[in-house]
Backbone as JSON, one array per atom type, in Angstrom:
{
  "sequence": "MNKKEKRIIGLAAAFAMFFGVSPAANAMHIMEGYLPPQFCIIWGVVCIPFIVAGYLSIKKTLSEHRRAITILAMAGAFVFVLSSLKIPSVTGSCSHMTGTGLGTILFGPSAVSILGIIVLIFQAILLAHGGITTLGANTFSMAIAGPFVSYGIYKLCKVLKINKYVGIFLAAAIGDLFTYCVTSIQLALAYPSESGGIIVSAIKFLAVFAPTQVPLAIIEGILTVVIIIGLETYAKPELKELGVVMGGEN",
  "N": [[74.62, 100.59, 73.8], [76.95, 103.11, 73.35], [79.63, 104.34, 71.16], [81.59, 105.6, 72.69], [81.26, 104.5, 75.27], [81.93, 101.87, 74.7], [84.63, 102.17, 74.17], [85.56, 102.87, 76.71], [85.02, 100.52, 78.16], [86.64, 98.81, 76.72], [89.15, 99.88, 77.36], [89.24, 99.29, 80.1], [89.15, 96.49, 79.99], [91.53, 95.9, 78.62], [93.36, 96.83, 80.48], [92.85, 95.08, 82.59], [93.56, 92.62, 81.45], [96.26, 92.99, 81.07], [97.36, 93.49, 83.59], [96.01, 91.82, 85.34], [96.39, 89.04, 85.56], [97.31, 86.83, 87.84], [99.07, 84.72, 90.19], [97.79, 82.42, 92.72], [96.71, 84.31, 95.39], [98.22, 85.54, 98.32], [98.26, 87.91, 99.59], [98.09, 91.13, 101.29], [95.47, 91.37, 102.39], [93.76, 90.47, 105.34], [94.03, 87.15, 106.19], [91.85, 84.25, 105.88], [90.46, 83.04, 108.87], [92.4, 84.15, 110.52], [91.92, 86.19, 112.36], [90.62, 86.46, 115.71], [87.31, 85.28, 116.62], [85.66, 87.28, 117.91], [86.73, 89.7, 117.04], [86.28, 89.54, 114.32], [83.49, 89.75, 114.27], [83.07, 92.27, 115.45], [84.34, 94.1, 113.66], [82.82, 93.58, 111.41], [80.28, 94.5, 112.2], [80.84, 97.22, 112.58], [81.18, 98.02, 109.95], [78.63, 98.03, 108.82], [76.87, 100.47, 108.82], [78.3, 102.05, 106.98], [78.18, 100.53, 104.67], [75.44, 100.57, 104.13], [75.12, 103.35, 103.71], [76.71, 103.54, 101.45], [75.31, 102.02, 99.55], [72.99, 103.59, 99.27], [74.16, 105.91, 98.29], [75.22, 105.1, 95.79], [72.85, 104.35, 94.53], [71.53, 106.82, 94.37], [73.33, 108.28, 92.78], [73.32, 106.84, 90.32], [70.67, 107.1, 89.62], [70.52, 109.77, 89.01], [72.56, 110.14, 87.19], [72.62, 108.24, 84.82], [74.3, 107.3, 82.8], [76.67, 106.99, 84.06], [77.07, 104.45, 84.95], [78.75, 102.75, 83.53], [81.29, 103.8, 84.04], [81.34, 103.44, 86.79], [81.38, 100.65, 86.93], [83.88, 100.22, 85.77], [85.51, 101.42, 87.69], [85.13, 99.64, 89.79], [86.28, 97.35, 88.63], [88.89, 98.21, 88.47], [89.61, 98.36, 91.18], [89.42, 95.62, 91.78], [91.4, 94.44, 90.12], [93.88, 95.74, 90.84], [94.01, 95.2, 93.61], [94.23, 92.51, 93.62], [96.71, 91.77, 92.8], [99.74, 90.19, 93.57], [102.51, 91.16, 95.25], [105.73, 90.39, 96.0], [107.4, 90.9, 99.12], [110.37, 92.35, 100.53], [110.61, 91.61, 103.08], [109.6, 89.13, 103.32], [106.9, 88.98, 103.47], [103.86, 89.91, 101.71], [102.61, 92.42, 99.46], [100.08, 94.69, 98.19], [98.45, 96.91, 95.89], [95.56, 99.06, 96.39], [93.6, 100.33, 94.81], [91.36, 101.86, 95.34], [91.29, 104.61, 95.35], [90.6, 105.76, 92.88], [87.8, 105.21, 92.46], [86.85, 106.57, 94.69], [87.43, 109.27, 94.14], [85.83, 109.63, 91.91], [83.19, 108.86, 92.67], [82.85, 109.27, 95.37], [83.55, 108.44, 98.86], [81.69, 106.77, 100.2], [80.38, 105.21, 98.27], [82.44, 103.57, 97.46], [82.66, 101.73, 99.46], [80.78, 99.8, 98.84], [81.72, 98.87, 96.34], [84.16, 97.89, 97.22], [83.52, 95.82, 99.11], [82.22, 94.0, 97.48], [84.29, 93.28, 95.72], [86.08, 92.15, 97.6], [84.64, 89.93, 98.5], [84.49, 88.35, 96.16], [87.24, 87.93, 95.75], [87.92, 86.5, 98.06], [86.46, 84.15, 97.69], [87.13, 83.21, 95.1], [89.92, 83.52, 94.77], [91.14, 82.84, 97.11], [92.02, 84.93, 98.63], [92.32, 86.94, 101.23], [89.4, 86.57, 103.22], [86.25, 85.08, 104.28], [85.51, 85.17, 106.97], [87.11, 87.24, 107.82], [86.14, 89.33, 106.44], [84.81, 91.69, 107.29], [86.84, 93.14, 108.65], [88.74, 93.49, 106.59], [87.18, 94.9, 104.76], [86.7, 97.27, 106.18], [89.3, 98.4, 106.42], [90.29, 98.57, 103.74], [88.14, 99.41, 102.08], [86.75, 101.38, 103.4], [88.15, 103.0, 105.48], [90.58, 103.77, 104.08], [89.48, 104.92, 101.61], [87.97, 107.12, 102.7], [89.98, 108.72, 103.76], [91.39, 109.26, 101.4], [89.45, 110.76, 100.05], [89.26, 112.99, 101.72], [91.85, 114.07, 101.43], [91.82, 114.66, 98.68], [89.76, 116.6, 98.51], [90.86, 118.56, 100.17], [93.12, 119.31, 98.72], [91.85, 120.49, 96.56], [90.65, 122.71, 97.78], [92.94, 124.08, 98.55], [93.8, 124.77, 96.11], [95.61, 123.22, 94.69], [97.31, 121.7, 91.96], [95.21, 119.74, 89.92], [95.86, 117.08, 89.11], [98.02, 116.49, 90.72], [96.72, 116.53, 93.17], [95.0, 114.32, 92.81], [96.89, 112.27, 92.6], [98.09, 112.4, 95.18], [95.86, 111.84, 96.79], [95.17, 109.18, 96.05], [97.57, 107.79, 96.62], [98.12, 108.34, 99.37], [95.77, 107.4, 100.54], [96.03, 104.68, 99.98], [98.31, 104.05, 101.54], [97.27, 104.62, 104.08], [95.37, 102.65, 104.37], [96.92, 100.42, 105.01], [98.05, 101.2, 107.35], [95.8, 101.09, 108.99], [95.21, 98.35, 108.74], [97.46, 97.31, 110.03], [96.99, 98.23, 112.63], [94.63, 96.87, 113.18], [95.56, 94.21, 113.21], [97.36, 94.44, 115.3], [95.67, 95.0, 117.46], [94.38, 92.57, 117.7], [96.52, 90.88, 118.16], [98.43, 91.78, 120.35], [101.74, 92.85, 121.3], [103.7, 90.97, 123.56], [105.66, 92.19, 124.99], [105.42, 94.94, 124.57], [102.81, 95.67, 124.07], [99.93, 96.93, 122.23], [100.84, 99.12, 120.68], [103.58, 98.64, 120.11], [103.29, 96.24, 118.73], [101.8, 97.12, 116.5], [103.67, 98.8, 115.26], [105.56, 96.93, 114.52], [104.13, 95.42, 112.61], [103.7, 97.44, 110.7], [106.32, 97.92, 109.95], [106.87, 95.61, 108.57], [105.21, 95.86, 106.36], [105.95, 98.3, 105.14], [108.38, 98.44, 103.39], [107.64, 97.54, 100.78], [105.13, 98.67, 100.42], [105.2, 101.47, 100.31], [106.51, 102.23, 97.78], [104.58, 100.98, 96.15], [102.29, 102.46, 96.71], [102.96, 104.88, 95.55], [103.08, 104.1, 92.88], [100.39, 103.37, 92.53], [99.19, 105.89, 92.82], [100.15, 107.18, 90.51], [99.07, 105.53, 88.48], [96.35, 105.97, 88.92], [96.08, 108.68, 88.23], [96.71, 108.46, 85.5], [94.55, 106.9, 84.58], [92.42, 108.66, 85.08], [93.08, 110.73, 83.32], [92.74, 109.33, 80.92], [89.97, 108.84, 81.05], [89.07, 111.45, 80.91], [89.58, 111.92, 78.3], [87.9, 110.17, 76.86], [85.46, 110.18, 78.16], [84.55, 112.7, 79.03], [82.13, 114.3, 79.27], [80.59, 112.71, 81.05], [82.23, 112.74, 83.31], [82.12, 115.44, 83.96], [79.45, 115.62, 84.73], [79.6, 114.17, 87.07], [81.1, 115.87, 88.54], [83.84, 115.84, 88.54], [85.5, 116.91, 86.6], [86.22, 120.19, 86.25], [85.41, 123.37, 84.95], [88.05, 125.32, 83.78], [89.8, 124.31, 85.66], [93.03, 123.31, 86.73]],
  "CA": [[75.94, 101.06, 74.23], [77.53, 103.91, 72.3], [81.04, 104.12, 70.86], [82.4, 106.08, 73.81], [81.19, 103.52, 76.35], [82.7, 100.7, 74.26], [86.05, 102.5, 74.35], [85.87, 102.81, 78.14], [85.05, 99.11, 78.52], [87.84, 98.26, 76.1], [90.28, 100.31, 78.17], [89.23, 98.52, 81.35], [89.47, 95.09, 79.66], [92.95, 95.83, 78.31], [94.08, 96.98, 81.75], [92.69, 93.84, 83.36], [94.33, 91.55, 80.81], [97.7, 93.24, 81.22], [97.79, 93.45, 85.0], [95.16, 91.04, 86.22], [96.7, 87.63, 85.66], [98.23, 86.65, 88.96], [98.93, 83.44, 90.85], [96.99, 82.44, 93.94], [97.19, 85.46, 96.17], [98.27, 85.51, 99.78], [98.72, 89.25, 99.89], [97.9, 91.7, 102.6], [94.19, 91.21, 103.06], [93.9, 89.55, 106.47], [93.59, 85.87, 105.64], [90.77, 83.49, 106.51], [90.74, 82.38, 110.14], [93.52, 84.73, 111.25], [91.43, 87.02, 113.47], [89.7, 85.81, 116.65], [85.9, 85.51, 116.24], [85.08, 88.53, 118.39], [87.19, 90.8, 116.18], [85.55, 89.4, 113.05], [82.13, 90.26, 114.48], [83.12, 93.71, 115.72], [84.64, 94.82, 112.43], [81.66, 93.43, 110.52], [79.22, 95.4, 112.66], [81.28, 98.6, 112.31], [81.05, 98.3, 108.51], [77.24, 98.05, 108.36], [76.35, 101.79, 108.42], [79.0, 102.52, 105.79], [77.65, 99.78, 103.53], [74.11, 101.13, 103.86], [75.33, 104.66, 103.1], [77.26, 103.32, 100.12], [74.21, 101.6, 98.68], [72.14, 104.76, 99.01], [74.94, 106.83, 97.48], [75.26, 104.59, 94.42], [71.49, 104.42, 94.01], [71.26, 108.21, 94.03], [74.19, 108.68, 91.66], [72.87, 106.22, 89.07], [69.36, 107.65, 89.26], [70.75, 111.11, 88.47], [73.53, 110.07, 86.08], [72.52, 106.85, 84.39], [75.44, 106.93, 81.96], [77.85, 106.77, 84.9], [77.15, 103.04, 85.36], [79.92, 102.14, 82.9], [82.47, 104.26, 84.78], [81.27, 102.78, 88.09], [81.85, 99.28, 86.72], [85.32, 100.27, 85.54], [86.14, 101.7, 88.98], [85.13, 98.38, 90.53], [87.27, 96.47, 88.01], [90.2, 98.75, 88.86], [89.86, 97.88, 92.55], [89.63, 94.16, 91.75], [92.68, 94.11, 89.49], [95.03, 96.18, 91.63], [94.08, 94.56, 94.93], [94.47, 91.07, 93.43], [98.1, 91.53, 92.45], [100.61, 89.77, 94.68], [103.84, 91.72, 95.11], [106.58, 89.9, 97.1], [108.06, 91.9, 99.95], [111.72, 91.99, 100.96], [110.52, 91.08, 104.44], [109.02, 87.8, 103.28], [105.46, 89.12, 103.37], [103.43, 90.35, 100.39], [101.87, 93.67, 99.46], [99.33, 94.96, 96.97], [97.76, 98.19, 95.83], [94.14, 98.92, 96.72], [92.78, 100.77, 93.69], [90.12, 102.51, 95.78], [91.35, 106.06, 95.17], [89.89, 106.14, 91.66], [86.37, 105.23, 92.73], [86.58, 107.61, 95.68], [87.45, 110.56, 93.46], [84.73, 109.69, 90.95], [81.86, 108.63, 93.23], [82.8, 109.52, 96.81], [84.01, 107.31, 99.67], [80.63, 105.84, 100.6], [80.14, 104.28, 97.16], [83.54, 102.62, 97.36], [82.45, 100.64, 100.42], [80.06, 98.75, 98.12], [82.65, 98.29, 95.37], [85.19, 97.15, 97.94], [83.04, 94.58, 99.71], [81.96, 93.06, 96.37], [85.61, 92.79, 95.3], [86.65, 91.3, 98.65], [83.91, 88.66, 98.5], [84.94, 87.57, 95.01], [88.62, 87.52, 95.97], [87.95, 85.47, 99.09], [85.89, 82.91, 97.17], [87.77, 82.75, 93.87], [91.37, 83.59, 94.8], [91.62, 82.57, 98.47], [92.73, 86.17, 98.96], [91.45, 87.44, 102.29], [88.56, 85.51, 103.76], [84.87, 85.44, 104.63], [85.46, 85.54, 108.39], [87.83, 88.5, 107.98], [85.58, 90.26, 105.46], [84.54, 92.97, 107.93], [88.1, 93.85, 108.9], [89.32, 93.88, 105.31], [86.33, 95.94, 104.19], [86.91, 98.53, 106.89], [90.61, 98.98, 106.13], [90.51, 98.87, 102.32], [86.99, 100.01, 101.39], [86.14, 102.46, 104.2], [89.14, 103.92, 106.05], [91.41, 104.3, 103.01], [88.73, 105.85, 100.75], [87.61, 108.37, 103.37], [91.19, 109.55, 103.82], [91.62, 109.71, 100.02], [88.48, 111.81, 99.75], [89.66, 114.17, 102.47], [93.04, 114.63, 100.79], [91.41, 115.2, 97.39], [89.02, 117.84, 98.75], [91.79, 119.54, 100.73], [93.93, 119.79, 97.61], [91.02, 121.41, 95.77], [90.52, 123.95, 98.55], [94.24, 124.76, 98.51], [94.06, 125.06, 94.7], [96.74, 122.42, 94.19], [97.06, 121.11, 90.64], [94.24, 118.64, 90.03], [96.49, 115.77, 88.98], [98.81, 116.3, 91.94], [95.75, 116.17, 94.2], [94.56, 112.95, 92.56], [98.02, 111.41, 92.97], [98.23, 112.37, 96.65], [94.69, 111.17, 97.37], [95.27, 107.74, 95.83], [98.75, 107.25, 97.29], [97.98, 108.42, 100.84], [94.7, 106.47, 100.9], [96.63, 103.34, 99.94], [99.15, 103.89, 102.73], [96.45, 104.62, 105.29], [94.75, 101.32, 104.45], [97.8, 99.48, 105.68], [98.15, 101.64, 108.75], [94.63, 100.54, 109.66], [95.41, 96.9, 108.81], [98.45, 97.06, 111.09], [96.33, 98.44, 113.92], [93.69, 95.75, 113.36], [96.34, 93.04, 113.6], [97.94, 94.69, 116.62], [94.61, 94.86, 118.45], [94.12, 91.14, 117.87], [97.73, 90.19, 118.62], [99.37, 92.74, 120.95], [103.04, 92.34, 121.69], [103.81, 90.63, 124.98], [106.62, 93.09, 125.63], [105.1, 96.36, 124.43], [101.39, 95.91, 123.84], [99.36, 97.2, 120.9], [101.65, 100.08, 119.92], [104.78, 97.94, 119.62], [102.84, 95.28, 117.72], [101.44, 97.87, 115.29], [104.92, 99.25, 114.64], [106.18, 95.76, 113.89], [103.38, 95.11, 111.38], [103.98, 98.5, 109.74], [107.69, 97.72, 109.46], [106.82, 94.53, 107.59], [104.52, 96.32, 105.16], [106.47, 99.54, 104.57], [109.36, 98.4, 102.28], [107.0, 97.43, 99.47], [103.89, 99.43, 100.3], [105.46, 102.87, 99.95], [106.59, 102.35, 96.32], [103.31, 100.59, 95.54], [101.37, 103.59, 96.84], [103.37, 105.85, 94.53], [102.63, 103.54, 91.59], [98.93, 103.49, 92.47], [98.88, 107.28, 92.56], [100.43, 107.45, 89.1], [98.07, 104.81, 87.67], [95.05, 106.65, 89.08], [96.14, 109.88, 87.39], [96.66, 108.03, 84.1], [93.17, 106.49, 84.27], [91.59, 109.88, 85.04], [93.38, 111.4, 82.05], [92.08, 108.55, 79.89], [88.54, 109.1, 81.14], [88.83, 112.81, 80.42], [89.65, 111.88, 76.84], [86.81, 109.42, 76.28], [84.2, 110.29, 78.9], [84.56, 114.0, 79.7], [80.78, 114.73, 79.7], [80.19, 111.95, 82.24], [83.01, 113.24, 84.44], [81.58, 116.75, 84.32], [78.22, 115.38, 85.49], [79.98, 113.69, 88.39], [81.78, 116.95, 89.24], [85.28, 115.58, 88.61], [86.15, 117.85, 85.7], [85.67, 121.52, 86.46], [85.87, 124.34, 83.98], [89.15, 126.16, 84.2], [90.63, 123.7, 86.71], [94.3, 122.83, 86.19]],
  "C": [[76.58, 101.85, 73.09], [79.03, 103.66, 72.16], [81.94, 104.51, 72.01], [82.43, 105.07, 74.95], [81.97, 102.26, 75.99], [84.19, 100.95, 74.44], [86.46, 102.4, 75.82], [85.97, 101.35, 78.6], [86.29, 98.44, 77.94], [89.09, 98.62, 76.87], [90.38, 99.5, 79.45], [89.63, 97.07, 81.09], [90.96, 94.94, 79.37], [93.78, 95.94, 79.57], [94.04, 95.69, 82.55], [93.53, 92.71, 82.78], [95.82, 91.72, 81.05], [98.17, 93.02, 82.64], [97.11, 92.36, 85.82], [95.46, 89.58, 86.34], [97.73, 87.45, 86.76], [98.04, 85.27, 89.55], [98.05, 83.55, 92.07], [97.56, 83.45, 94.91], [97.15, 85.17, 97.66], [98.69, 86.87, 100.28], [98.06, 89.8, 101.14], [96.46, 91.92, 103.05], [94.45, 90.27, 104.24], [93.27, 88.22, 106.08], [92.51, 85.21, 106.49], [91.25, 82.85, 107.81], [91.82, 83.02, 110.98], [93.07, 85.55, 112.46], [90.56, 86.2, 114.42], [88.25, 86.17, 116.31], [85.33, 86.84, 116.69], [85.51, 89.72, 117.55], [86.51, 90.74, 114.81], [84.16, 90.01, 113.15], [82.14, 91.78, 114.65], [83.36, 94.5, 114.44], [83.49, 94.72, 111.42], [80.54, 94.38, 110.9], [79.57, 96.86, 112.37], [81.05, 98.98, 110.85], [79.61, 98.53, 108.07], [76.73, 99.44, 107.98], [77.02, 102.34, 107.18], [78.49, 101.82, 104.53], [76.27, 100.3, 103.14], [74.23, 102.49, 103.17], [75.86, 104.53, 101.68], [76.19, 102.9, 99.12], [73.32, 102.78, 98.29], [72.86, 105.77, 98.11], [74.97, 106.39, 96.02], [73.88, 104.68, 93.78], [71.15, 105.84, 93.56], [72.06, 108.65, 92.82], [73.68, 108.13, 90.34], [71.49, 106.71, 88.66], [69.49, 109.03, 88.61], [71.65, 111.11, 87.25], [73.6, 108.63, 85.58], [73.73, 106.39, 83.58], [76.69, 106.64, 82.78], [78.02, 105.3, 85.29], [78.37, 102.35, 84.77], [81.19, 102.53, 83.65], [82.5, 103.61, 86.17], [81.79, 101.34, 87.98], [83.36, 99.24, 86.51], [86.07, 100.55, 86.84], [86.2, 100.44, 89.84], [86.16, 97.4, 89.97], [88.68, 96.91, 88.38], [90.57, 98.3, 90.26], [90.2, 96.39, 92.54], [91.02, 93.81, 91.22], [93.85, 94.49, 90.39], [95.15, 95.45, 92.96], [94.26, 93.05, 94.84], [95.93, 90.75, 93.16], [98.93, 91.21, 93.68], [102.02, 90.27, 94.4], [104.71, 91.24, 96.26], [107.28, 91.04, 97.82], [109.44, 91.42, 100.34], [111.69, 91.4, 102.37], [109.97, 89.67, 104.49], [107.51, 87.81, 103.26], [105.11, 89.48, 101.92], [102.62, 91.63, 100.53], [101.05, 93.77, 98.19], [98.74, 96.36, 97.04], [96.29, 97.97, 96.16], [93.22, 99.31, 95.57], [91.54, 101.56, 94.06], [90.11, 104.02, 95.56], [90.56, 106.53, 93.96], [88.39, 106.25, 91.9], [85.97, 106.3, 93.72], [86.49, 108.98, 95.03], [86.24, 110.71, 92.55], [83.36, 109.68, 91.63], [81.74, 108.93, 94.73], [83.15, 108.28, 97.61], [82.93, 106.31, 100.04], [80.39, 104.79, 99.53], [81.22, 103.21, 97.1], [83.4, 101.49, 98.38], [81.71, 99.48, 99.75], [80.98, 98.07, 97.11], [83.67, 97.4, 96.09], [84.7, 95.83, 98.5], [82.71, 93.55, 98.64], [83.28, 92.44, 95.9], [86.18, 91.81, 96.32], [85.94, 89.95, 98.73], [84.38, 87.77, 97.36], [86.37, 87.08, 95.21], [88.72, 86.41, 97.01], [87.49, 84.12, 98.54], [86.7, 82.34, 96.01], [89.29, 82.66, 93.95], [91.98, 83.18, 96.13], [92.46, 83.74, 98.98], [91.86, 86.9, 99.98], [90.63, 86.3, 102.84], [87.17, 86.02, 104.08], [84.8, 85.87, 106.1], [86.14, 86.89, 108.64], [87.3, 89.58, 107.03], [85.34, 91.63, 106.06], [85.8, 93.78, 108.14], [88.72, 94.35, 107.61], [88.5, 94.98, 104.63], [86.58, 97.27, 104.86], [88.23, 99.17, 106.49], [90.72, 99.42, 104.68], [89.39, 99.68, 101.69], [86.32, 101.13, 102.17], [87.2, 103.45, 104.67], [89.99, 104.57, 104.96], [90.68, 105.28, 102.11], [88.35, 107.16, 101.43], [88.82, 109.3, 103.52], [91.51, 110.09, 102.43], [90.71, 110.87, 99.67], [88.85, 113.12, 100.47], [90.87, 114.86, 101.85], [92.68, 115.3, 99.47], [90.69, 116.54, 97.56], [89.93, 118.93, 99.31], [92.66, 120.14, 99.64], [93.15, 120.76, 96.72], [90.86, 122.75, 96.48], [91.81, 124.77, 98.49], [94.67, 125.11, 97.09], [95.34, 124.41, 94.2], [96.35, 121.84, 92.84], [96.22, 119.85, 90.77], [94.92, 117.27, 90.01], [97.41, 115.46, 90.16], [97.89, 115.88, 93.08], [95.26, 114.75, 94.05], [95.65, 111.96, 92.97], [98.13, 111.27, 94.48], [97.08, 111.63, 97.3], [94.8, 109.66, 97.25], [96.42, 107.13, 96.63], [98.59, 107.23, 98.81], [96.85, 107.5, 101.32], [95.19, 105.04, 100.93], [97.45, 103.1, 101.21], [98.33, 103.82, 104.01], [95.74, 103.28, 105.48], [95.61, 100.37, 105.26], [98.18, 99.92, 107.08], [97.0, 101.05, 109.56], [94.75, 99.03, 109.8], [96.39, 96.54, 109.92], [97.83, 97.21, 112.47], [95.35, 97.3, 114.21], [94.43, 94.5, 113.84], [96.94, 93.21, 115.0], [96.91, 94.56, 117.73], [94.33, 93.39, 118.75], [95.31, 90.41, 118.48], [98.73, 91.21, 119.17], [100.68, 92.07, 121.35], [103.09, 92.07, 123.18], [104.71, 91.63, 125.71], [106.19, 94.56, 125.61], [103.66, 96.68, 124.13], [101.04, 96.24, 122.4], [100.26, 98.1, 120.07], [102.88, 99.4, 119.31], [104.39, 96.95, 118.53], [102.49, 95.98, 116.41], [102.68, 98.34, 114.54], [105.6, 98.1, 113.92], [105.46, 95.39, 112.59], [103.65, 96.17, 110.31], [105.38, 98.34, 109.15], [107.74, 96.61, 108.42], [106.24, 95.01, 106.27], [105.26, 97.42, 104.4], [107.42, 99.38, 103.38], [108.75, 98.27, 100.89], [105.78, 98.32, 99.33], [104.12, 100.87, 99.9], [105.63, 103.01, 98.43], [105.31, 101.96, 95.61], [102.29, 101.72, 95.61], [101.69, 104.66, 95.8], [102.9, 105.38, 93.15], [101.12, 103.67, 91.45], [98.51, 104.93, 92.2], [99.06, 107.64, 91.1], [99.39, 106.79, 88.2], [96.71, 105.5, 87.74], [95.0, 107.92, 88.24], [96.02, 109.52, 85.92], [95.24, 107.64, 83.7], [92.25, 107.7, 84.18], [91.83, 110.63, 83.73], [92.71, 110.67, 80.89], [90.57, 108.78, 79.87], [88.2, 110.5, 80.64], [88.86, 112.87, 78.9], [88.39, 111.26, 76.24], [85.46, 109.61, 76.98], [84.1, 111.62, 79.65], [83.16, 114.47, 80.11], [80.31, 114.02, 80.96], [80.94, 112.43, 83.48], [82.52, 114.61, 84.89], [80.29, 116.59, 85.12], [78.53, 114.95, 86.91], [80.74, 114.75, 89.19], [83.28, 116.76, 89.34], [86.04, 116.57, 87.75], [85.49, 119.2, 85.84], [86.23, 122.48, 85.42], [86.95, 125.21, 84.54], [90.05, 125.57, 85.25], [91.89, 123.14, 86.08], [94.5, 121.36, 86.53]]
}
């Protein structure tokens, strides 16, 4: 391990120590036993092709860019730390950031499905955050839907020649928000409103999440930009190999 890689690991460790100590989490992963069995199975099956694609994506990336393994590990740690934090909501619920935007920008959305499901398994077992039965639903919302939207926003910003850091901010923030739109729909499908059906139920869940999730998404966008700037300082060659840093890009 060279000096540069040690600095990257040190940065990740310092971030985890500062932000990662949290009480038992009951945040916005769908908790164990909350979804009916048929929904648990359906969401799990839907995730399978994305997980396979993610495995193949990571395998290809590491075979071509072996030094990127340290950055991949840091991206996974970033997801674990941010999505483990419990932020009380004014509505009586709880919210948390997802952290998936960083990995999406660095490695693409497919790879994040693997990082996300690993994080969700550890959180379910060690923190009682989420659950094993709801693993498929949580994986789809946080590690698949959100990252794919983040990737689309990031690529669109590049096509429109928007400032790189603004694009990174928008990708991370909007991906975070979309995760909770999907979570709200998942909950609404399982528990439609008696008076208004799925749409009314989804709006109610979104109303619960919105007061804290909007500012958290902004914070996540800022943190993602800060981490990218840090990586550009200590791991610019690795980022160039991954195609994140382009010559002459603002």
